[in-house]
Phi, psi and omega in degrees: 000314183293325178293322181292320176297315180297320180293319180296319181297310181297320179299320178295319176296316177302317177302316180300317183291317183296316174302316179295317179297321177297315181305312180300315183296324180291319181290314183268340180064347177248116187307315179306310180301311180299312183297323178300312181292325183287337192250001182244153174305138184238133183292325179293345181244034179053041176076011176280155176272124183310315181297322182288334176290337182289001176293337175235158177301317182294317176301314182302318180293325176294320179297314182297321176301320179286321177300317179297319178298316181292325180294322181262004175060036174253126180305132187296344178251018182299318182296320181283343179271358181081015181281337173239148185225141182272349180287146180260000000 
């Protein structure tokens, strides 16, 4: 039973890393550039390494937030800095 739980946890982590890697590869289009971004400390992630953050669901979501911001060329902290507003 414990072994099955451990395997399930590892599989979930692998899936998060694989999905995040695919998103990075699509954004940079060059495997080397994507791997470089994924494996180095990132200022937008408080100095954390994106792939290591993917060990948890919450960490993966933070990495995806930055990837989405990069894709749309929006500073990842723009909403928190008040650069964008939800009021009409």
